[in-house]
Each structure stands twice: as structure tokens, then as C-alpha cells.
C-alpha positions in Angstrom: 80.8 40.1 127.8 79.4 41.3 124.5 76.3 40.1 122.8 76.4 38.5 119.4 74.0 39.8 116.9 72.8 37.4 114.2 71.6 38.5 110.8 67.9 37.8 110.0 68.9 35.5 107.1 71.0 33.4 109.5 68.1 33.1 111.9 65.7 32.1 109.2 68.1 29.5 107.9 68.7 27.9 111.3 64.9 27.9 112.0 64.2 26.2 108.7 66.8 23.6 109.3 65.5 22.9 112.8 62.0 22.4 111.4 63.2 20.0 108.7 65.5 18.1 111.0 63.2 17.9 114.1 66.2 17.8 116.5 66.6 21.4 117.7 69.5 20.6 120.1 71.5 19.1 117.3 70.9 22.1 115.0 71.8 24.5 117.8 75.1 22.7 118.4 76.0 22.6 114.7 75.5 26.4 114.4 77.0 27.1 117.9 73.9 28.7 119.2 72.4 28.0 122.6 69.3 25.8 122.5 67.2 28.4 124.4 68.1 31.1 121.9 66.9 28.9 119.1 63.6 28.2 120.9 63.2 32.0 121.3 63.7 32.5 117.6 61.2 29.9 116.7 
């Protein structure tokens, strides 16, 4: 299994959206990223 590498701009966009929305799980699903990965980025 190979790892996906996400560009810095994508990570910043998803983090910003998660902060505005307040629902991290929903944002993670929308961008097809695991919830734990998103928490690590934040």
C-alpha cells in the first residue's frame, strides 16, 4: 500500500474549513481524508 502525499495548500484549506465548520468528521469525509489524519494536521 502506498502513502498519499497531500500538498501544503490542500492541508491548509482543509484545516481552515474544519475550523470554520466546527465539524471535523464531516470535513474529513468531504475531502476523503481520515479523521485522525485531519486531527494530526491541526
